[in-house]
C-alpha positions in Angstrom: -8.9 -30.7 25.2 -11.8 -28.6 24.9 -11.8 -24.8 24.1 -12.2 -23.7 27.8 -9.0 -25.7 28.5 -6.8 -23.9 25.9 -4.4 -21.6 27.4 -4.9 -17.7 27.1 -1.7 -17.5 24.9 -3.3 -20.0 22.3 -6.5 -18.1 22.3 -4.6 -14.8 21.9 -2.6 -16.3 19.1 -5.9 -17.5 17.3 -7.2 -14.3 17.5 -4.4 -12.5 16.3 -4.2 -14.7 13.4 -7.9 -14.1 12.6 -7.6 -10.3 12.8 -4.5 -10.4 10.6 -6.1 -12.6 8.1 -9.4 -10.6 7.8 -11.2 -13.8 9.1 -12.0 -11.9 12.2 -13.6 -8.7 11.9 -14.5 -6.0 14.7 -18.1 -7.5 15.1 -16.7 -10.9 15.7 -14.4 -9.5 18.4 -17.4 -7.5 20.0 -19.3 -10.8 19.9 -16.6 -12.7 21.5 -16.2 -10.2 24.3 -19.8 -10.8 25.6 -19.4 -14.6 25.1 -17.3 -14.8 28.6 -15.2 -12.8 30.9 -12.2 -14.6 29.6 -12.8 -14.0 26.1 -13.8 -10.4 26.8 -10.4 -9.9 28.4 -8.7 -11.5 25.5 -10.7 -9.5 22.9 -9.8 -6.2 24.3 -5.9 -6.8 23.9 -4.8 -3.7 22.1 -2.7 -5.8 19.4 -6.0 -7.2 18.1 -7.5 -3.7 17.7 -4.1 -2.2 16.3 -4.4 -5.0 13.8 -7.9 -4.4 12.9 -7.1 -0.7 12.8 -4.4 -1.0 10.1 -6.4 -3.7 8.1 -9.7 -1.5 8.0 -8.4 2.0 7.9 -5.1 1.7 6.0 -5.0 5.1 4.1 -5.3 6.9 7.4 -1.7 7.2 9.1 -1.1 6.2 12.5 0.1 8.5 14.8 3.8 8.7 15.7 5.5 6.9 18.7 6.3 10.3 20.5 2.6 11.0 20.9 1.4 7.6 21.8 1.2 8.6 25.5 -1.8 10.8 24.9 -3.2 8.5 22.0 -6.5 6.5 23.3 -6.4 2.7 23.3 -6.8 1.0 19.8 -10.3 -0.2 20.5 -11.7 3.5 21.3 -9.4 4.9 18.0 -11.0 2.1 16.1 -14.5 2.8 17.2 -14.0 6.6 16.6 -12.7 6.1 13.0 -15.5 3.6 12.4 -18.0 6.1 13.4 -16.7 8.9 11.2 -16.4 6.2 8.4 -20.1 5.1 9.1 -21.0 9.1 8.8 -19.1 9.7 5.5 -20.9 6.4 4.0 -24.2 7.8 5.0 -23.5 11.1 3.5 -22.4 9.7 0.5 -25.5 7.5 0.4 -27.4 10.8 0.8 -25.7 12.6 -2.1 -26.2 9.5 -4.1 -30.0 9.9 -3.5 -30.0 13.5 -4.1 -28.0 13.1 -7.6 -30.7 10.5 -8.5 -33.4 12.5 -7.6 -32.0 15.3 -9.6 -31.7 13.0 -12.7 -35.5 11.8 -12.1 -36.5 15.5 -12.2 -34.6 16.2 -15.2 -36.1 13.2 -16.7 -39.6 14.1 -16.0 -39.1 17.6 -17.1 -37.8 16.2 -20.4 -40.6 14.0 -20.8 -43.2 16.7 -20.2 -41.3 18.8 -22.9 -41.5 15.7 -25.2 -45.3 15.4 -24.5 -45.8 18.9 -25.3 -43.8 18.6 -28.5 -45.9 15.6 -29.4 -49.2 17.4 -28.8 -48.1 20.3 -30.8 -46.9 17.9 -33.7 -50.3 16.2 -33.4 -51.9 19.7 -33.8 -49.9 20.4 -36.9 -50.4 17.0 -38.6 -54.3 17.7 -37.8 -54.1 21.0 -39.7 -52.0 19.6 -42.4 -54.5 16.6 -43.0 -57.3 19.2 -42.8 -55.6 21.5 -45.6 -54.7 18.4 -47.7 -58.3 17.5 -47.6 -59.3 21.0 -48.6 -56.9 21.0 -51.5 -58.0 17.5 -52.8 -61.5 19.0 -52.8 -59.9 22.0 -54.9 -58.1 19.8 -57.3 -61.1 17.6 -57.9 -63.3 20.9 -58.8 -60.4 22.2 -60.9 -60.2 18.7 -62.9 -63.9 19.0 -63.2 -63.8 22.5 -64.5 -61.2 21.6 -67.1 -62.9 18.3 -68.1 -66.4 19.4 -68.4 -68.1 22.1 -69.9 -68.1 25.3 -67.9 -71.8 25.7 -68.3 -72.3 21.9 -66.7 -70.1 22.7 -63.8 -71.9 23.8 -60.6 -71.1 27.2 -59.0 -69.8 25.7 -55.9 -66.9 24.1 -57.8 -66.0 27.0 -59.8 -65.9 28.9 -56.4 -63.7 26.8 -54.8 -61.0 26.9 -57.7 -61.4 30.6 -57.8 -60.6 31.0 -53.9 -57.5 28.9 -54.1 -54.5 31.0 -54.7 -51.6 28.6 -54.5 -50.8 26.1 -57.2 -53.0 23.0 -56.1 -50.5 20.2 -57.5 -47.5 21.7 -55.8 -49.0 22.2 -52.4 -50.7 18.7 -52.5 -47.3 17.0 -53.0 -45.9 19.3 -50.2 -48.4 18.2 -47.9 -48.0 14.5 -48.8 -44.5 14.8 -48.2 -44.9 16.5 -44.8 -47.4 14.0 -43.7 -44.9 11.2 -44.5 -42.2 12.9 -42.4 
């Protein structure tokens, strides 16, 4: 017995079981409808589309039996609900893209702030290193003044020591600590 020899009742039952068990979806029914006239007629049966409608859109309540005379056929109702669902999903994807773009912009802004902060910190470190170098020279000149006879010390070293108004050793240790941090 071939598939074309099967009675319509068996085909209808196979389609109903497929729709009820989620083995047959709306795309499958639409593909069957274009396969032959007989399958088109069988795939348009309202019970199949009602089963798909209740399976694919369970949260949406079905209209009461009193308003069924004005209700469209289940396939049209399925198509309408599917299109609405497709629009909602597209809108949700757009929202997700907008949110992701917003996060990217915020990350870029934060990255720019961090880069500016790093540049400022680099400038501070350069200034600290220069001050450290100057203080090292002052300390060496001070040591030279204390160790050697003042007559032997050159005027430049004496001038360096006199220009320094802060205690050299304490400032040196503070600058060393700052560079380590």
